[in-house]
C-alpha positions in Angstrom: 76.6 57.7 134.5 76.8 54.4 136.2 78.0 51.1 134.7 76.5 47.7 135.4 77.3 44.1 134.5 74.8 42.3 132.2 73.9 39.9 135.1 73.1 42.9 137.4 71.1 44.6 134.6 69.1 41.5 133.9 68.2 41.0 137.5 67.3 44.7 138.0 66.0 45.8 134.6 62.8 47.4 135.9 64.8 49.6 138.3 67.2 50.5 135.6 64.4 51.4 133.2 62.9 53.6 135.8 66.2 55.4 136.4 66.5 55.9 132.6 63.0 57.3 132.5 64.1 59.8 135.2 66.9 61.0 132.9 69.8 58.9 134.0 72.1 57.2 131.4 72.8 53.6 132.3 75.8 51.7 130.8 76.0 48.0 130.5 79.6 46.8 130.5 81.3 43.4 130.1 84.7 43.0 131.6 84.8 46.7 132.2 84.1 47.5 128.5 80.9 49.5 127.8 78.7 47.5 125.3 75.3 49.1 125.6 73.5 52.2 127.0 70.0 52.6 128.4 68.9 56.2 127.9 65.7 58.1 128.1 63.7 58.8 125.0 63.3 62.6 124.7 59.9 64.1 123.8 56.4 63.2 124.6 55.5 59.7 125.8 54.4 57.4 122.9 50.7 57.2 122.6 48.7 53.9 122.1 47.9 53.1 118.5 44.2 53.9 119.0 45.2 57.5 119.6 46.4 57.7 116.0 43.2 56.2 114.5 41.4 58.6 112.2 38.2 60.1 113.5 35.0 59.6 111.5 35.3 62.9 109.6 38.8 62.1 108.3 37.7 58.6 107.5 34.8 59.9 105.5 36.9 62.4 103.6 39.4 59.7 102.5 37.1 56.7 102.0 33.6 58.0 101.4 30.5 56.1 102.6 
């Protein structure tokens, strides 16, 4: 687990996000005191909202014609 200053994290956020996605825990520290963590979300990747939209059969069953 590595610790970074808020300024560094702000300037390198995309890289730190990619490292978190790879499983690394990133700590943001001010004056050497940890204040935040960037961690990967476990489980499947979130799906776009349209993937959760009901299909026509389900829509028909709940709402009729």
